[in-house]
C-alpha positions as CSV (number, residue, x, y, z in Angstrom):
1,M,168.6,-7.2,5.0
2,E,171.7,-9.1,3.8
3,P,171.1,-12.8,3.2
4,A,172.7,-15.4,5.4
5,F,174.8,-16.5,2.5
6,D,176.5,-13.1,2.2
7,I,180.0,-13.6,3.5
8,N,180.1,-10.1,5.1
9,R,176.9,-11.0,7.1
10,Q,178.4,-14.3,8.1
11,N,181.4,-12.5,9.5
12,K,179.1,-10.3,11.6
13,R,176.4,-12.7,12.8
14,I,176.8,-16.2,14.3
15,E,173.1,-16.9,13.2
16,S,174.2,-16.6,9.6
17,K,177.1,-18.9,10.1
18,I,174.7,-21.5,11.6
19,V,172.3,-21.1,8.7
20,V,175.1,-21.8,6.2
21,A,176.4,-24.7,8.3
22,L,172.9,-26.3,8.4
23,E,172.7,-25.8,4.6
24,R,176.0,-27.7,4.2
25,I,174.7,-30.5,6.3
26,S,171.4,-30.7,4.4
27,E,173.5,-30.9,1.2
28,A,175.3,-34.0,2.7
29,F,171.9,-35.6,3.4
30,R,170.8,-34.9,-0.2
31,V,174.0,-36.5,-1.6
32,L,173.8,-39.6,0.6
33,L,170.1,-40.1,-0.1
34,W,170.6,-39.6,-3.8
35,N,173.4,-42.1,-3.8
36,E,171.2,-44.6,-2.0
37,S,168.3,-44.0,-4.4
38,K,170.5,-44.6,-7.4
39,E,171.9,-47.8,-6.0
40,N,168.3,-49.1,-5.6
41,T,167.0,-47.5,-8.9
42,L,164.4,-45.6,-6.8
43,S,163.8,-41.8,-6.3
44,P,164.9,-40.2,-3.1
45,I,161.3,-39.7,-2.0
46,Q,160.6,-43.4,-2.7
47,I,163.5,-44.4,-0.4
48,Q,162.2,-42.0,2.3
49,I,158.7,-43.6,2.1
50,L,160.1,-47.1,2.5
51,I,162.1,-46.1,5.5
52,F,159.1,-44.3,7.0
53,L,156.9,-47.4,6.6
54,L,159.5,-49.5,8.3
55,F,159.6,-47.6,11.5
56,H,156.0,-46.2,11.9
57,S,152.7,-47.6,12.9
58,Q,149.9,-48.5,10.5
59,E,147.7,-45.4,11.1
60,K,150.5,-43.2,9.9
61,C,151.2,-45.3,6.7
62,K,148.6,-43.7,4.5
63,V,149.0,-41.4,1.5
64,S,147.4,-38.4,3.3
65,Y,149.8,-38.7,6.3
66,L,152.8,-39.3,4.1
67,A,151.9,-36.1,2.2
68,Q,152.0,-34.1,5.4
69,E,155.1,-35.9,6.6
70,F,157.1,-35.0,3.5
71,N,155.4,-31.6,2.8
72,M,154.2,-32.9,-0.6
73,T,150.9,-33.1,-2.4
74,K,148.8,-36.2,-2.2
75,A,149.2,-36.6,-6.0
76,T,153.0,-36.6,-5.7
77,I,153.0,-39.2,-3.0
78,S,150.4,-41.3,-4.8
79,D,152.6,-41.4,-7.9
80,S,155.5,-42.7,-5.8
81,V,153.3,-45.2,-4.1
82,K,152.0,-46.5,-7.4
83,L,155.6,-47.0,-8.6
84,L,156.6,-48.8,-5.4
85,L,153.6,-51.1,-5.8
86,Q,154.7,-51.9,-9.4
87,K,158.1,-52.7,-8.1
88,G,156.7,-55.1,-5.5
89,L,158.2,-53.2,-2.6
90,I,154.9,-52.3,-0.9
91,E,151.3,-53.6,-0.8
92,K,147.9,-52.0,0.1
93,F,145.5,-53.1,2.8
94,D,142.0,-52.0,3.5
95,D,141.6,-49.5,6.3
96,P,139.1,-50.9,8.8
97,I,138.3,-47.4,10.1
98,D,138.1,-45.5,6.9
99,T,136.8,-47.4,3.8
100,R,137.8,-44.4,1.6
101,S,141.4,-44.9,2.5
102,Y,144.0,-47.7,2.5
103,I,147.0,-48.6,4.6
104,I,150.4,-49.1,2.9
105,G,152.7,-51.9,4.1
106,L,156.1,-53.3,3.1
107,T,156.5,-56.6,1.3
108,N,159.4,-58.8,2.3
109,E,161.5,-57.3,-0.5
110,G,160.5,-53.8,0.5
111,K,161.4,-54.5,4.1
112,Q,164.9,-55.7,3.1
113,T,165.4,-52.6,0.9
114,A,164.2,-50.3,3.7
115,E,166.4,-51.9,6.3
116,K,169.4,-51.5,4.1
117,S,168.6,-47.9,3.0
118,A,167.9,-46.8,6.6
119,N,171.6,-46.7,7.1
120,F,172.2,-44.0,4.5
121,A,172.8,-41.3,7.1
122,F,175.4,-43.3,9.1
123,A,178.2,-41.2,7.5
124,I,176.7,-38.2,9.3
125,E,176.0,-39.9,12.6
126,K,179.6,-41.3,12.8
127,P,181.4,-37.9,13.2
128,L,179.0,-37.1,16.1
129,D,180.8,-39.8,18.1
130,T,183.8,-37.5,18.2
131,L,181.8,-34.9,20.2
132,N,181.7,-35.0,24.0
133,E,178.4,-35.5,25.8
134,A,178.1,-31.7,26.7
135,Q,178.5,-30.8,23.0
136,K,176.0,-33.4,21.9
137,E,173.5,-32.2,24.5
138,A,173.9,-28.6,23.5
139,M,173.5,-29.5,19.8
140,L,170.4,-31.5,20.4
141,S,168.8,-28.8,22.5
142,G,169.5,-26.1,19.9
143,L,168.2,-28.3,17.0
144,L,165.0,-29.2,18.9
145,K,164.4,-25.5,19.7
146,L,165.0,-24.6,16.0
147,I,162.6,-27.4,14.7
148,Y,159.9,-26.3,17.2
149,E,160.1,-22.7,16.1
150,L,160.0,-23.7,12.4
151,N,157.0,-25.9,13.2
152,Q,155.2,-23.0,14.9
153,A,155.9,-20.8,11.9
154,G,154.3,-23.4,9.6
155,I,157.5,-24.1,7.7
156,I,157.8,-27.7,9.0
157,T,154.3,-29.1,9.2
158,M,154.5,-32.6,10.7
159,Q,156.2,-33.1,14.0
160,R,156.1,-35.8,16.6
161,M,158.5,-34.2,19.1
162,C,157.9,-33.7,22.9
163,F,157.5,-30.0,22.6
164,T,154.4,-30.3,20.4
165,C,152.8,-33.2,22.5
166,T,149.9,-32.9,24.9
167,H,151.8,-35.1,27.3
168,Y,154.7,-32.8,27.6
169,R,155.2,-30.2,30.4
170,Y,158.0,-27.8,31.2
171,E,157.9,-26.6,34.7
172,S,160.5,-24.9,37.0
173,G,163.2,-25.6,34.4
174,N,162.4,-29.3,34.1
175,H,161.0,-31.4,31.3
176,F,158.2,-33.8,32.2
177,C,156.1,-36.5,30.4
178,K,152.6,-37.0,31.8
179,L,152.2,-40.3,29.8
180,L,155.4,-41.8,31.3
181,Q,154.8,-40.0,34.6
182,S,158.4,-39.2,34.6
183,P,160.8,-36.3,34.4
184,L,162.9,-36.2,31.2
185,K,166.6,-35.4,30.9
186,A,167.5,-33.0,28.1
187,T,168.9,-36.0,26.2
188,E,165.7,-37.9,26.6
189,I,163.5,-35.4,24.7
190,R,162.2,-37.2,21.7
191,V,162.3,-36.0,18.1
192,D,160.0,-38.7,16.8
193,C,157.8,-40.4,19.4
194,A,155.4,-43.3,18.7
195,E,153.1,-42.1,21.5
196,H,153.0,-38.5,20.3
197,E,149.6,-36.8,20.5
198,N,149.5,-33.3,18.9
199,M,148.3,-30.6,21.3
200,S,146.0,-29.1,18.6
201,V,144.3,-32.5,18.1
202,V,143.7,-33.3,21.8
203,M,142.9,-29.8,23.2
């Protein structure tokens, strides 16, 4: 099979064009994240860790969870955490549930850095404002479906989206959240939900 990056295949298959387009967008993310990391004299993964800690609950702010989140080994995440500790951007707390583990939190300086760095992707979000609502909805729906399929294939491991949540139902062409006891519009499907409960964990 010809690879998606083969121009002849792109001319024949829209799927190949989409793959190449996604690769271009991922390159934009890498460039923006790298620029942000250089400005703060941190590595890209260290910036990502700080941003994650800023927006997620304590039970997720552990080395083991971060390793799954970023598809990295615990050793790699531990090295980044050690450097962030040395820089005074994070601090460790005892885990009251698991004495073998610890919770990672932001210091005041770390919070300021995370809040500033969290805007690194604004350059990508801004052009989306030029799309109409139908285009945005179609794009979100397609991306959610793609992420779900990649998750099911084991390529993306950690997901907190509606489609992988025990509270989610899809019946008669409608999305529904059992936790909220409410139907969901296509634009209300969440990519990262604080109340997410993985089906495999609960069932």
